[in-house]
PDB file of N, CA, C and O in Angstrom:
ATOM      1  N   MET A   1     170.942  19.254  46.325  1.00  0.00           N
ATOM      2  CA  MET A   1     171.429  18.374  47.446  1.00  0.00           C
ATOM      3  C   MET A   1     171.508  16.926  46.762  1.00  0.00           C
ATOM      4  O   MET A   1     170.676  16.359  46.054  1.00  0.00           O
ATOM      5  N   THR A   2     172.835  16.488  47.219  1.00  0.00           N
ATOM      6  CA  THR A   2     173.032  15.032  46.727  1.00  0.00           C
ATOM      7  C   THR A   2     173.123  14.308  48.145  1.00  0.00           C
ATOM      8  O   THR A   2     173.834  14.695  49.072  1.00  0.00           O
ATOM      9  N   ILE A   3     172.392  13.331  48.160  1.00  0.00           N
ATOM     10  CA  ILE A   3     171.983  12.625  49.388  1.00  0.00           C
ATOM     11  C   ILE A   3     173.349  11.496  49.410  1.00  0.00           C
ATOM     12  O   ILE A   3     173.768  10.991  48.369  1.00  0.00           O
ATOM     13  N   THR A   4     173.859  11.249  50.573  1.00  0.00           N
ATOM     14  CA  THR A   4     174.934  10.243  50.727  1.00  0.00           C
ATOM     15  C   THR A   4     174.603   9.376  51.825  1.00  0.00           C
ATOM     16  O   THR A   4     173.571   9.691  52.418  1.00  0.00           O
ATOM     17  N   LYS A   5     175.212   8.374  52.241  1.00  0.00           N
ATOM     18  CA  LYS A   5     174.916   7.531  53.468  1.00  0.00           C
ATOM     19  C   LYS A   5     175.123   8.386  54.807  1.00  0.00           C
ATOM     20  O   LYS A   5     174.623   7.992  55.861  1.00  0.00           O
ATOM     21  N   GLN A   6     175.828   9.494  54.744  1.00  0.00           N
ATOM     22  CA  GLN A   6     175.947  10.290  56.051  1.00  0.00           C
ATOM     23  C   GLN A   6     175.016  11.461  56.098  1.00  0.00           C
ATOM     24  O   GLN A   6     175.152  12.336  56.954  1.00  0.00           O
ATOM     25  N   THR A   7     174.084  11.492  55.202  1.00  0.00           N
ATOM     26  CA  THR A   7     173.188  12.508  55.173  1.00  0.00           C
ATOM     27  C   THR A   7     172.240  12.235  56.247  1.00  0.00           C
ATOM     28  O   THR A   7     171.877  11.079  56.463  1.00  0.00           O
ATOM     29  N   VAL A   8     171.810  13.234  56.942  1.00  0.00           N
ATOM     30  CA  VAL A   8     170.883  12.960  58.095  1.00  0.00           C
ATOM     31  C   VAL A   8     169.422  13.049  57.680  1.00  0.00           C
ATOM     32  O   VAL A   8     168.975  13.995  57.031  1.00  0.00           O
ATOM     33  N   ILE A   9     168.778  12.112  58.051  1.00  0.00           N
ATOM     34  CA  ILE A   9     167.389  11.912  57.580  1.00  0.00           C
ATOM     35  C   ILE A   9     166.344  13.078  57.614  1.00  0.00           C
ATOM     36  O   ILE A   9     165.500  13.319  56.752  1.00  0.00           O
ATOM     37  N   GLY A  10     166.578  13.776  58.822  1.00  0.00           N
ATOM     38  CA  GLY A  10     165.781  15.111  59.099  1.00  0.00           C
ATOM     39  C   GLY A  10     166.073  16.167  58.030  1.00  0.00           C
ATOM     40  O   GLY A  10     165.182  16.942  57.681  1.00  0.00           O
ATOM     41  N   ASP A  11     167.304  16.217  57.501  1.00  0.00           N
ATOM     42  CA  ASP A  11     167.583  17.104  56.343  1.00  0.00           C
ATOM     43  C   ASP A  11     166.940  16.888  55.171  1.00  0.00           C
ATOM     44  O   ASP A  11     166.462  17.763  54.450  1.00  0.00           O
ATOM     45  N   ILE A  12     166.927  15.429  54.936  1.00  0.00           N
ATOM     46  CA  ILE A  12     166.160  14.999  53.644  1.00  0.00           C
ATOM     47  C   ILE A  12     164.761  15.289  53.654  1.00  0.00           C
ATOM     48  O   ILE A  12     164.230  15.791  52.663  1.00  0.00           O
ATOM     49  N   LEU A  13     164.015  14.973  54.855  1.00  0.00           N
ATOM     50  CA  LEU A  13     162.711  15.139  54.945  1.00  0.00           C
ATOM     51  C   LEU A  13     162.497  16.789  54.858  1.00  0.00           C
ATOM     52  O   LEU A  13     161.634  17.254  54.113  1.00  0.00           O
ATOM     53  N   ASP A  14     163.193  17.481  55.527  1.00  0.00           N
ATOM     54  CA  ASP A  14     162.898  18.958  55.662  1.00  0.00           C
ATOM     55  C   ASP A  14     162.861  19.405  54.100  1.00  0.00           C
ATOM     56  O   ASP A  14     161.969  20.193  53.784  1.00  0.00           O
ATOM     57  N   ASP A  15     163.615  19.032  53.267  1.00  0.00           N
ATOM     58  CA  ASP A  15     163.622  19.546  51.819  1.00  0.00           C
ATOM     59  C   ASP A  15     162.831  18.736  50.739  1.00  0.00           C
ATOM     60  O   ASP A  15     162.350  19.276  49.743  1.00  0.00           O
ATOM     61  N   TYR A  16     162.728  17.339  51.023  1.00  0.00           N
ATOM     62  CA  TYR A  16     161.966  16.437  50.089  1.00  0.00           C
ATOM     63  C   TYR A  16     161.103  15.474  50.728  1.00  0.00           C
ATOM     64  O   TYR A  16     161.112  14.295  50.375  1.00  0.00           O
ATOM     65  N   ALA A  17     160.336  15.919  51.677  1.00  0.00           N
ATOM     66  CA  ALA A  17     159.436  14.960  52.331  1.00  0.00           C
ATOM     67  C   ALA A  17     158.706  14.081  51.356  1.00  0.00           C
ATOM     68  O   ALA A  17     158.758  12.856  51.239  1.00  0.00           O
ATOM     69  N   GLU A  18     157.835  15.202  50.504  1.00  0.00           N
ATOM     70  CA  GLU A  18     156.877  14.513  49.691  1.00  0.00           C
ATOM     71  C   GLU A  18     157.461  13.434  48.888  1.00  0.00           C
ATOM     72  O   GLU A  18     156.792  12.406  48.783  1.00  0.00           O
ATOM     73  N   LYS A  19     158.567  13.499  48.320  1.00  0.00           N
ATOM     74  CA  LYS A  19     159.432  12.632  47.431  1.00  0.00           C
ATOM     75  C   LYS A  19     160.086  11.418  48.022  1.00  0.00           C
ATOM     76  O   LYS A  19     160.318  10.341  47.472  1.00  0.00           O
ATOM     77  N   THR A  20     160.338  11.803  49.254  1.00  0.00           N
ATOM     78  CA  THR A  20     161.424  10.689  49.895  1.00  0.00           C
ATOM     79  C   THR A  20     160.650   9.752  51.155  1.00  0.00           C
ATOM     80  O   THR A  20     160.964   8.624  51.536  1.00  0.00           O
ATOM     81  N   ALA A  21     159.558  10.619  51.635  1.00  0.00           N
ATOM     82  CA  ALA A  21     159.011   9.762  52.908  1.00  0.00           C
ATOM     83  C   ALA A  21     158.527   8.437  52.478  1.00  0.00           C
ATOM     84  O   ALA A  21     158.687   7.459  53.209  1.00  0.00           O
ATOM     85  N   PRO A  22     157.912   8.346  51.271  1.00  0.00           N
ATOM     86  CA  PRO A  22     157.154   6.807  50.742  1.00  0.00           C
ATOM     87  C   PRO A  22     158.451   5.850  50.856  1.00  0.00           C
ATOM     88  O   PRO A  22     158.327   4.706  51.292  1.00  0.00           O
ATOM     89  N   LEU A  23     159.593   6.320  50.483  1.00  0.00           N
ATOM     90  CA  LEU A  23     160.778   5.417  50.395  1.00  0.00           C
ATOM     91  C   LEU A  23     161.071   4.901  51.812  1.00  0.00           C
ATOM     92  O   LEU A  23     161.135   3.703  52.088  1.00  0.00           O
ATOM     93  N   PHE A  24     161.256   5.969  52.741  1.00  0.00           N
ATOM     94  CA  PHE A  24     161.549   5.712  54.139  1.00  0.00           C
ATOM     95  C   PHE A  24     160.475   4.514  54.714  1.00  0.00           C
ATOM     96  O   PHE A  24     160.898   3.483  55.237  1.00  0.00           O
ATOM     97  N   LEU A  25     159.172   4.774  54.557  1.00  0.00           N
ATOM     98  CA  LEU A  25     158.101   4.066  54.904  1.00  0.00           C
ATOM     99  C   LEU A  25     158.218   2.608  54.351  1.00  0.00           C
ATOM    100  O   LEU A  25     157.882   1.633  55.023  1.00  0.00           O
ATOM    101  N   GLU A  26     158.713   2.523  53.087  1.00  0.00           N
ATOM    102  CA  GLU A  26     158.792   1.135  52.448  1.00  0.00           C
ATOM    103  C   GLU A  26     160.036   0.402  53.218  1.00  0.00           C
ATOM    104  O   GLU A  26     160.027  -0.818  53.383  1.00  0.00           O
ATOM    105  N   LEU A  27     161.116   1.236  53.681  1.00  0.00           N
ATOM    106  CA  LEU A  27     162.106   0.599  54.441  1.00  0.00           C
ATOM    107  C   LEU A  27     161.781   0.138  55.745  1.00  0.00           C
ATOM    108  O   LEU A  27     162.570  -0.545  56.397  1.00  0.00           O
ATOM    109  N   GLY A  28     160.496   0.527  56.221  1.00  0.00           N
ATOM    110  CA  GLY A  28     159.992   0.083  57.567  1.00  0.00           C
ATOM    111  C   GLY A  28     160.273   1.131  58.562  1.00  0.00           C
ATOM    112  O   GLY A  28     160.229   0.838  59.757  1.00  0.00           O
ATOM    113  N   MET A  29     160.571   2.386  58.160  1.00  0.00           N
ATOM    114  CA  MET A  29     160.778   3.389  58.989  1.00  0.00           C
ATOM    115  C   MET A  29     159.473   4.345  59.266  1.00  0.00           C
ATOM    116  O   MET A  29     159.328   5.443  58.728  1.00  0.00           O
ATOM    117  N   HIS A  30     158.635   3.816  60.101  1.00  0.00           N
ATOM    118  CA  HIS A  30     157.373   4.307  60.274  1.00  0.00           C
ATOM    119  C   HIS A  30     157.282   5.465  61.152  1.00  0.00           C
ATOM    120  O   HIS A  30     156.212   6.075  61.163  1.00  0.00           O
ATOM    121  N   CYS A  31     158.265   5.871  61.910  1.00  0.00           N
ATOM    122  CA  CYS A  31     158.118   6.846  62.791  1.00  0.00           C
ATOM    123  C   CYS A  31     159.135   8.122  62.448  1.00  0.00           C
ATOM    124  O   CYS A  31     160.006   8.589  63.182  1.00  0.00           O
ATOM    125  N   LEU A  32     158.777   8.517  61.181  1.00  0.00           N
ATOM    126  CA  LEU A  32     159.702   9.647  60.551  1.00  0.00           C
ATOM    127  C   LEU A  32     159.706  10.958  61.450  1.00  0.00           C
ATOM    128  O   LEU A  32     160.702  11.678  61.520  1.00  0.00           O
ATOM    129  N   GLY A  33     158.523  11.219  62.135  1.00  0.00           N
ATOM    130  CA  GLY A  33     158.602  12.484  62.907  1.00  0.00           C
ATOM    131  C   GLY A  33     159.214  12.521  64.260  1.00  0.00           C
ATOM    132  O   GLY A  33     159.378  13.597  64.834  1.00  0.00           O
ATOM    133  N   CYS A  34     159.566  11.360  64.806  1.00  0.00           N
ATOM    134  CA  CYS A  34     160.240  11.271  66.081  1.00  0.00           C
ATOM    135  C   CYS A  34     161.686  11.697  66.009  1.00  0.00           C
ATOM    136  O   CYS A  34     162.386  11.491  65.017  1.00  0.00           O
ATOM    137  N   PRO A  35     162.105  12.310  67.120  1.00  0.00           N
ATOM    138  CA  PRO A  35     163.346  13.040  67.142  1.00  0.00           C
ATOM    139  C   PRO A  35     164.565  11.928  66.739  1.00  0.00           C
ATOM    140  O   PRO A  35     165.335  12.196  65.816  1.00  0.00           O
ATOM    141  N   ALA A  36     164.651  10.996  67.299  1.00  0.00           N
ATOM    142  CA  ALA A  36     165.657   9.833  67.055  1.00  0.00           C
ATOM    143  C   ALA A  36     165.798   9.462  65.532  1.00  0.00           C
ATOM    144  O   ALA A  36     166.911   9.338  65.020  1.00  0.00           O
ATOM    145  N   SER A  37     164.671   9.295  64.851  1.00  0.00           N
ATOM    146  CA  SER A  37     164.824   8.824  63.476  1.00  0.00           C
ATOM    147  C   SER A  37     165.129  10.072  62.576  1.00  0.00           C
ATOM    148  O   SER A  37     165.747   9.904  61.525  1.00  0.00           O
ATOM    149  N   ARG A  38     164.699  11.353  62.972  1.00  0.00           N
ATOM    150  CA  ARG A  38     165.097  12.418  62.164  1.00  0.00           C
ATOM    151  C   ARG A  38     166.586  12.790  62.283  1.00  0.00           C
ATOM    152  O   ARG A  38     167.119  13.473  61.409  1.00  0.00           O
ATOM    153  N   GLY A  39     167.318  12.309  63.453  1.00  0.00           N
ATOM    154  CA  GLY A  39     168.719  12.683  63.652  1.00  0.00           C
ATOM    155  C   GLY A  39     169.479  11.520  63.102  1.00  0.00           C
ATOM    156  O   GLY A  39     170.702  11.666  63.091  1.00  0.00           O
ATOM    157  N   GLU A  40     169.048  10.504  62.688  1.00  0.00           N
ATOM    158  CA  GLU A  40     169.963   9.283  61.980  1.00  0.00           C
ATOM    159  C   GLU A  40     170.319   9.665  60.726  1.00  0.00           C
ATOM    160  O   GLU A  40     169.655  10.463  60.064  1.00  0.00           O
ATOM    161  N   THR A  41     171.442   9.089  60.313  1.00  0.00           N
ATOM    162  CA  THR A  41     171.877   9.176  58.974  1.00  0.00           C
ATOM    163  C   THR A  41     171.244   8.062  58.108  1.00  0.00           C
ATOM    164  O   THR A  41     170.661   7.135  58.670  1.00  0.00           O
ATOM    165  N   VAL A  42     171.326   8.111  56.924  1.00  0.00           N
ATOM    166  CA  VAL A  42     170.753   7.069  56.140  1.00  0.00           C
ATOM    167  C   VAL A  42     171.472   5.831  56.278  1.00  0.00           C
ATOM    168  O   VAL A  42     170.864   4.767  56.165  1.00  0.00           O
ATOM    169  N   GLU A  43     172.574   5.859  56.486  1.00  0.00           N
ATOM    170  CA  GLU A  43     173.448   4.521  56.734  1.00  0.00           C
ATOM    171  C   GLU A  43     172.993   3.896  58.040  1.00  0.00           C
ATOM    172  O   GLU A  43     172.859   2.674  58.093  1.00  0.00           O
ATOM    173  N   GLU A  44     172.749   4.651  59.086  1.00  0.00           N
ATOM    174  CA  GLU A  44     172.336   4.212  60.343  1.00  0.00           C
ATOM    175  C   GLU A  44     171.021   3.641  60.204  1.00  0.00           C
ATOM    176  O   GLU A  44     170.807   2.547  60.724  1.00  0.00           O
ATOM    177  N   ALA A  45     170.100   4.246  59.561  1.00  0.00           N
ATOM    178  CA  ALA A  45     168.820   3.714  59.422  1.00  0.00           C
ATOM    179  C   ALA A  45     168.768   2.449  58.540  1.00  0.00           C
ATOM    180  O   ALA A  45     167.995   1.542  58.850  1.00  0.00           O
ATOM    181  N   CYS A  46     169.463   2.365  57.587  1.00  0.00           N
ATOM    182  CA  CYS A  46     169.648   1.137  56.765  1.00  0.00           C
ATOM    183  C   CYS A  46     170.115   0.050  57.591  1.00  0.00           C
ATOM    184  O   CYS A  46     169.640  -1.076  57.449  1.00  0.00           O
ATOM    185  N   ALA A  47     171.078   0.319  58.508  1.00  0.00           N
ATOM    186  CA  ALA A  47     171.688  -0.860  59.265  1.00  0.00           C
ATOM    187  C   ALA A  47     170.622  -1.150  60.250  1.00  0.00           C
ATOM    188  O   ALA A  47     170.581  -2.355  60.500  1.00  0.00           O
ATOM    189  N   VAL A  48     169.896  -0.568  60.784  1.00  0.00           N
ATOM    190  CA  VAL A  48     168.883  -0.855  61.697  1.00  0.00           C
ATOM    191  C   VAL A  48     167.697  -1.758  61.076  1.00  0.00           C
ATOM    192  O   VAL A  48     167.215  -2.702  61.703  1.00  0.00           O
ATOM    193  N   HIS A  49     167.272  -1.378  59.782  1.00  0.00           N
ATOM    194  CA  HIS A  49     166.358  -1.729  59.119  1.00  0.00           C
ATOM    195  C   HIS A  49     166.815  -3.034  58.131  1.00  0.00           C
ATOM    196  O   HIS A  49     165.963  -3.639  57.481  1.00  0.00           O
ATOM    197  N   GLY A  50     168.078  -3.356  58.096  1.00  0.00           N
ATOM    198  CA  GLY A  50     168.486  -4.358  57.296  1.00  0.00           C
ATOM    199  C   GLY A  50     168.414  -4.183  55.785  1.00  0.00           C
ATOM    200  O   GLY A  50     168.150  -5.091  54.997  1.00  0.00           O
ATOM    201  N   ALA A  51     168.702  -2.794  55.436  1.00  0.00           N
ATOM    202  CA  ALA A  51     168.772  -2.505  54.044  1.00  0.00           C
ATOM    203  C   ALA A  51     170.115  -2.112  53.481  1.00  0.00           C
ATOM    204  O   ALA A  51     170.964  -1.661  54.250  1.00  0.00           O
ATOM    205  N   ASN A  52     170.362  -2.245  52.238  1.00  0.00           N
ATOM    206  CA  ASN A  52     171.554  -1.917  51.426  1.00  0.00           C
ATOM    207  C   ASN A  52     171.564  -0.248  51.531  1.00  0.00           C
ATOM    208  O   ASN A  52     170.670   0.446  51.047  1.00  0.00           O
ATOM    209  N   ALA A  53     172.564   0.205  52.145  1.00  0.00           N
ATOM    210  CA  ALA A  53     172.579   1.742  52.177  1.00  0.00           C
ATOM    211  C   ALA A  53     172.803   2.332  50.868  1.00  0.00           C
ATOM    212  O   ALA A  53     172.197   3.323  50.462  1.00  0.00           O
ATOM    213  N   ASP A  54     173.815   1.607  50.128  1.00  0.00           N
ATOM    214  CA  ASP A  54     174.058   2.252  48.746  1.00  0.00           C
ATOM    215  C   ASP A  54     172.849   2.045  47.726  1.00  0.00           C
ATOM    216  O   ASP A  54     172.714   2.925  46.876  1.00  0.00           O
ATOM    217  N   GLU A  55     172.133   1.187  47.722  1.00  0.00           N
ATOM    218  CA  GLU A  55     171.050   1.068  46.980  1.00  0.00           C
ATOM    219  C   GLU A  55     169.916   1.995  47.418  1.00  0.00           C
ATOM    220  O   GLU A  55     169.199   2.517  46.566  1.00  0.00           O
ATOM    221  N   PHE A  56     169.740   2.208  48.691  1.00  0.00           N
ATOM    222  CA  PHE A  56     168.908   3.127  49.322  1.00  0.00           C
ATOM    223  C   PHE A  56     169.249   4.590  48.850  1.00  0.00           C
ATOM    224  O   PHE A  56     168.336   5.355  48.537  1.00  0.00           O
ATOM    225  N   VAL A  57     170.357   4.911  48.809  1.00  0.00           N
ATOM    226  CA  VAL A  57     170.828   6.312  48.573  1.00  0.00           C
ATOM    227  C   VAL A  57     170.693   6.536  47.121  1.00  0.00           C
ATOM    228  O   VAL A  57     170.548   7.702  46.754  1.00  0.00           O
ATOM    229  N   SER A  58     170.720   5.526  46.179  1.00  0.00           N
ATOM    230  CA  SER A  58     170.342   5.703  44.803  1.00  0.00           C
ATOM    231  C   SER A  58     168.894   5.975  44.677  1.00  0.00           C
ATOM    232  O   SER A  58     168.473   6.954  44.061  1.00  0.00           O
ATOM    233  N   LYS A  59     168.224   5.216  45.190  1.00  0.00           N
ATOM    234  CA  LYS A  59     166.701   5.431  45.206  1.00  0.00           C
ATOM    235  C   LYS A  59     166.302   6.612  45.723  1.00  0.00           C
ATOM    236  O   LYS A  59     165.328   7.144  45.191  1.00  0.00           O
ATOM    237  N   LEU A  60     166.950   7.276  46.851  1.00  0.00           N
ATOM    238  CA  LEU A  60     166.547   8.710  47.418  1.00  0.00           C
ATOM    239  C   LEU A  60     166.924   9.691  46.237  1.00  0.00           C
ATOM    240  O   LEU A  60     166.138  10.529  45.794  1.00  0.00           O
ATOM    241  N   ASN A  61     168.113   9.513  45.811  1.00  0.00           N
ATOM    242  CA  ASN A  61     168.765  10.614  44.879  1.00  0.00           C
ATOM    243  C   ASN A  61     167.916  10.489  43.462  1.00  0.00           C
ATOM    244  O   ASN A  61     167.759  11.537  42.835  1.00  0.00           O
ATOM    245  N   ALA A  62     167.402   9.361  42.966  1.00  0.00           N
ATOM    246  CA  ALA A  62     166.619   9.278  41.912  1.00  0.00           C
ATOM    247  C   ALA A  62     165.347   9.953  42.249  1.00  0.00           C
ATOM    248  O   ALA A  62     164.798  10.627  41.377  1.00  0.00           O
ATOM    249  N   ALA A  63     164.810   9.837  43.457  1.00  0.00           N
ATOM    250  CA  ALA A  63     163.475  10.450  43.703  1.00  0.00           C
ATOM    251  C   ALA A  63     163.536  11.841  43.828  1.00  0.00           C
ATOM    252  O   ALA A  63     162.503  12.469  43.593  1.00  0.00           O
ATOM    253  N   ILE A  64     164.644  12.499  44.185  1.00  0.00           N
ATOM    254  CA  ILE A  64     164.727  13.853  44.419  1.00  0.00           C
ATOM    255  C   ILE A  64     164.923  14.604  43.054  1.00  0.00           C
ATOM    256  O   ILE A  64     164.595  15.773  42.855  1.00  0.00           O
ATOM    257  N   ALA A  65     165.522  13.734  42.118  1.00  0.00           N
ATOM    258  CA  ALA A  65     165.974  14.277  40.719  1.00  0.00           C
ATOM    259  C   ALA A  65     164.699  14.503  39.910  1.00  0.00           C
ATOM    260  O   ALA A  65     164.682  15.312  38.981  1.00  0.00           O
ATOM    261  N   LYS A  66     163.668  13.809  40.255  1.00  0.00           N
ATOM    262  CA  LYS A  66     162.265  13.795  39.418  1.00  0.00           C
ATOM    263  C   LYS A  66     161.703  15.232  39.587  1.00  0.00           C
ATOM    264  O   LYS A  66     160.634  15.542  39.062  1.00  0.00           O
TER     265      LYS A  66
END
């Protein structure tokens, strides 16, 4: 899987929760289990939390590559 800004957070967590959940928590997304957050795209979450989506996507892809 390659994560993009349009990737749905729930899909990322389904496959890579252990590697990516800490990054979402650092972003300030503390409600990873709620239906709304799991249905958001990475870009939508970054917009809500004031983060740079391109930088966050790079971090996520680096985490799952390990």
